[in-house]
C-alpha positions, 0 to 999 in steps of 0.5 A, spaced: 111 785 291 118 787 293 123 789 288 130 785 288 134 791 285 141 793 288 140 797 294 145 803 291 145 810 294 147 816 289 149 823 293 149 829 289 153 835 293 153 840 287 160 841 287 164 845 281 166 844 276 160 839 274 155 841 279 150 836 277 154 830 277 153 825 283 159 825 288 157 818 289 153 813 286 151 812 279 144 815 278 144 821 273 141 828 274 139 833 269 135 839 267 128 838 265 128 844 260 132 850 258 128 855 262 130 851 269 137 850 266 138 858 265 135 860 272 139 855 276 145 858 280 151 854 283 154 858 289 157 857 296 154 859 303 157 865 306 153 866 312 151 872 309 146 871 304 146 864 305 147 861 312 153 856 313 152 849 315 155 846 322 159 853 321 162 851 315 161 854 308 158 849 303 156 849 295 149 849 294 144 849 288 139 855 287 133 852 283 128 856 280 120 857 281 118 852 275 111 849 272 110 842 270 115 842 265 121 844 269 125 842 275 130 836 274 130 829 272 133 823 276 134 817 272 136 811 276 142 807 274 138 800 275 132 802 271 127 797 270 121 795 275 119 801 279 121 801 286 116 800 292 122 801 297 126 807 297 129 813 301 130 820 298 134 825 302 135 833 302 139 838 306 134 844 303 133 851 305 127 855 303 128 862 302 124 867 307 121 871 301 118 864 298 113 864 305 107 867 303 109 868 296 108 861 293 103 856 296 108 850 296 115 847 294 114 840 291 120 836 292 119 830 288 114 827 283 113 819 281 110 821 275 115 821 270 112 826 265 111 830 271 103 832 270 101 829 277 101 833 284 108 832 287 108 827 292 112 831 298 110 838 299 113 844 304 106 848 305 108 855 304 101 859 305 101 863 311 096 859 315 100 853 315 107 855 313 112 850 314 108 844 315 110 838 310 105 833 307 105 827 302 100 827 297 098 820 294 095 823 288 088 824 291 085 829 297 083 823 301 090 820 301 094 826 304 099 825 310 100 831 314 106 832 319 104 833 326 105 841 326 106 847 322 113 851 323 117 845 322 121 848 316 123 855 318 125 860 313 132 861 311 134 855 315 138 849 313 133 843 314 134 835 313 128 832 310 127 825 309 122 821 305 122 813 306 117 809 303 116 801 303 110 799 300 110 792 304 111 795 311 105 793 315 104 799 319 108 805 316 109 805 308 110 812 308 115 816 313 117 823 313 123 826 318 126 833 319 133 834 322 132 826 324 125 827 328 119 823 325 114 828 323 109 824 319 107 817 318 102 813 315 099 806 312 094 806 307 092 801 301 090 807 297 095 810 292 100 806 293 102 805 286 102 812 285 108 812 290 112 807 287 119 810 284 120 809 276 126 809 272 126 817 271 122 822 276 122 829 277 125 833 282 123 840 285 117 841 281 110 840 281 105 838 276 098 839 279 092 843 276 095 849 279 103 848 279 106 853 284 113 850 285 117 855 290 124 856 288 129 854 294 136 852 295 139 845 296 146 843 299 146 835 298 141 830 296 141 823 296 137 817 293 137 810 297 134 804 293 131 801 299 127 804 305 132 806 311 130 804 318 128 810 323 134 808 327 138 810 321 135 816 319 135 819 326 142 817 326 143 822 320 141 828 324 140 835 321 144 838 315 151 836 315 157 840 312 159 834 308 152 832 306 150 825 306 157 822 306 156 818 311 151 813 307 156 813 301 154 806 298 154 807 290 153 799 289 156 796 283 156 799 276 150 799 272 150 793 267 149 794 260 142 791 258 141 785 254 142 787 246 136 789 243 133 786 236 127 788 231 123 782 233 117 785 235 116 789 229 118 783 225 113 779 228 107 785 227 109 786 220 108 779 218 101 779 220 099 784 215 096 790 219 092 796 216 095 801 220 102 800 223 105 807 227 112 805 230 113 812 232 120 811 231 120 819 228 126 823 231 124 829 236 121 835 233 115 833 230 109 839 230 102 840 227 101 837 222 107 833 220 105 826 217 105 820 222 109 814 218 104 808 217 108 802 215 101 798 214 098 797 208 093 802 208 097 807 205 091 812 204 090 814 211 093 821 212 094 821 220 098 827 223 102 829 229 096 833 233 090 836 229 090 842 224 088 849 227 090 847 234 097 849 236 101 844 241 097 838 240 103 834 237 105 829 242 113 829 243 116 825 238 123 822 240 121 820 247 124 813 250 120 807 248 120 800 250 127 797 250 131 792 253 133 796 259 125 795 261 121 789 263 114 786 262 112 780 266 119 780 269 122 779 262 127 784 259 124 787 252 129 784 248 125 784 242 126 792 241 132 795 239 136 799 244 135 806 241 127 805 240 123 811 240 116 812 242 111 818 243 110 822 249 103 825 251 103 830 255 095 831 257 092 838 257 099 841 256 100 847 259 094 847 263 087 848 260 090 849 253 090 843 248 091 836 248 096 832 245 094 827 240 095 823 233 089 825 228 087 819 223 082 824 220 075 826 220 072 820 217 077 815 215 072 810 212 077 804 211 077 804 219 069 804 220 070 796 221 065 792 225 070 787 227 077 791 229 083 789 233 088 795 236 094 793 239 099 798 242 104 799 248 103 804 253 106 806 259 102 811 263 106 813 269 102 813 275 098 819 272 090 816 272 088 822 277 092 827 274 089 834 271 082 832 274 081 827 268 077 822 270 077 818 263 084 818 259 082 817 252 087 812 248 083 811 242 076 814 240 072 814 233 069 820 230 062 822 232 060 823 225 054 820 224 056 817 218 061 813 222 057 807 224 062 802 228 064 806 234 070 804 239 072 808 244 078 805 249 079 809 255 084 809 261 080 810 267 082 814 274 082 808 277 087 805 273 082 800 269 081 799 261 074 801 259 072 799 252 065 802 249 062 801 243 056 804 239 052 809 243 045 807 240 046 799 239 041 794 238 045 790 242 046 792 250 051 792 253 055 797 250 061 798 255 066 793 257 071 794 263 076 791 267 076 790 275 082 790 279 087 791 273 091 797 276 095 798 270 098 805 271 104 803 274 110 806 270 111 800 266 111 798 259 105 794 257 102 791 251 095 792 250 090 789 245 083 791 244 078 787 239 071 790 237 067 784 235 060 788 233 056 793 237 055 788 243 061 789 248 060 782 251 064 780 245 069 785 246 076 782 248 082 785 251 089 782 252 094 785 257 101 783 256 099 777 252 094 774 256 086 775 256 083 779 261 076 779 264 071 784 262 065 786 266 059 789 261 054 794 262 050 800 258 054 806 258 053 813 255 058 814 249 062 820 248 067 820 242 072 825 238 071 830 233 076 826 229 079 819 229 084 820 235 089 817 239 091 820 246 084 824 247 077 825 245 077 833 245 082 838 243 083 840 251 079 834 255 079 827 256 087 827 255 092 821 256 098 822 259 104 818 258 107 814 253 105 810 247 108 806 242 108 801 236 100 802 235 097 797 230 090 796 227 087 790 223 080 789 220 079 782 223 080 779 230 087 777 232 087 770 235 089 769 242 096 765 239 097 771 235 097 776 241 101 771 245 106 771 239 107 778 239 108 779 246 113 773 246 117 777 240 117 783 245 121 779 251 125 774 246 120 768 248 119 762 243 112 763 239 107 759 240 103 756 234 097 751 233 098 744 231 097 744 223 098 751 222 104 751 217 103 758 215 104 761 222 098 766 222 094 763 228 089 759 223 089 752 221 086 752 214 086 750 207 093 754 206 096 749 211 093 743 207 096 745 201 103 746 204 103 739 207 101 736 200 106 740 197 112 737 201 108 730 202 114 725 203 119 730 204 125 729 209 128 734 213 122 739 213 121 744 218 114 746 221 113 751 216 113 745 211 108 741 214 112 737 219 108 738 225 111 733 230 118 734 228 120 727 226 123 730 220 118 727 215 112 730 212 107 724 212 100 721 215 102 723 222 102 730 220 096 730 216 092 727 222 095 733 226 092 738 221 085 734 221 085 734 228 086 742 229 082 744 222 079 751 223 083 753 229 083 760 230 077 762 225 071 765 227 066 760 231 061 760 225 067 757 221 071 753 226 067 747 225 065 748 218 067 742 214 073 743 209 071 745 202 071 739 197 078 740 194 081 741 201 077 734 203 080 731 197 087 733 199 086 731 206 084 724 205 088 723 199 095 724 203 094 717 206 093 714 199 099 717 197 103 715 202 101 707 201 102 708 194 109 710 195 110 705 200 108 699 195 113 702 190 
């Protein structure tokens, strides 16, 4: 589905004094760390060390070799939905000594965390030097240029990458000096090429990151796919860079004002655990995770004791009004809302980021349990060779009875696993066709109802998702962990926020209302639910009885038909919905005698008042 964002253009020419400031447009470029900043240099082509462009000296940036944590970040001014149509352009020079010394030069990466392989590479290996290829995040998704030697050493070239997911024949096109050198259409890996709000440039984040240094005189981001004719007309590198396509578009509009509605709505339904993850940057192993839930004895930590670099990055940008979910701005979060950034195995083959809830927290050993959280996984499902990225994992300790593992799979599905040796089978429930790794924030709610996975429930953005069940082997963590199972394996990559847990099943109404609170929508309550807790029961009947005959009452006081008075009509609404939201064995149960008396007495009370 095509996005409707402005087709704005941002151009960087790396001119002094503010070298990374855009020459035109509103996107922002910055360093992805102090190592890149301290090893980046700005200079002027003198035709001795660096050749002229069109016979003229130009300003240029010399960027360093970097790993997955380095390079530069580009933040689009019009943040929101990922772009499924865009063009990236570079006037670039690969130094002769980079050929054969390094394997590749990665030009950009659609994974905001930077843990995936880059999407467009220049191959610098001796046998295939100068060839370009597009990496759709899997080997069978690569798109190669027509020949080697297209990129020459110590030579300025204009490289253009154009992507249009909805093009029927060529969703990917690559050009060098105005000539198309690669093109392909494939349904495989399309989500992995959508451009998020912030993305890395001049960086590689694969298993063996080996990004070569180089020089760039100008680069541009066009928030639409340019046509073949437009790109051909640009030709090769120009002394004035991409001045021909300056089109900054309208200035960015401030996002809607945010509120604390989501946190308020979640707190109102009394979670055992509530990690808002709103802590500032700088949390390290084993700092305590702030828990705003009722289970105050839970000793959760950032990372796990004894393993360095296992604390996620605190203080990362969380869901806020500049992001959308289901097409609506997330106005139920404050503008400065923070989250935790999980970096997977970082650095390579070392330790994994996690939140550690303890070796055997018996208070969370629950037959029925609900977990809720917000996640933005980028498009990292296939990164670092991880087939399953653990979101939640109970400990493998035999004393912990009620097992639960929640996984993001390599195919962008959500998988829920329960007990390994359960008497009931199956013990796995998995989605089909979910495709959740799209660089957007999503609200996830997982319900475990016993060992039989057929009783599990999954909600995505407030809506129940179908699950397929089967028998599967269960692999748990060494402790109760969020973000991984081991200390250096099965690691989640992306952002998590607002993690909460209950010792009961949330009703579908409660789940929907949480999501509506995030997008500023009106909550939905079952008729008769005066307490607004998703259940129609004796507590609601007592409220109705207390306010019987009163005028000017609200829903919360028993006026369910909103006619301004609490009377027999409201009593009949409550009676008709009695048991809503309760477990099936209780939902049809006859109310307790005292409640029955209360319900049947209400009409009599009304008649007596009318006779007076």
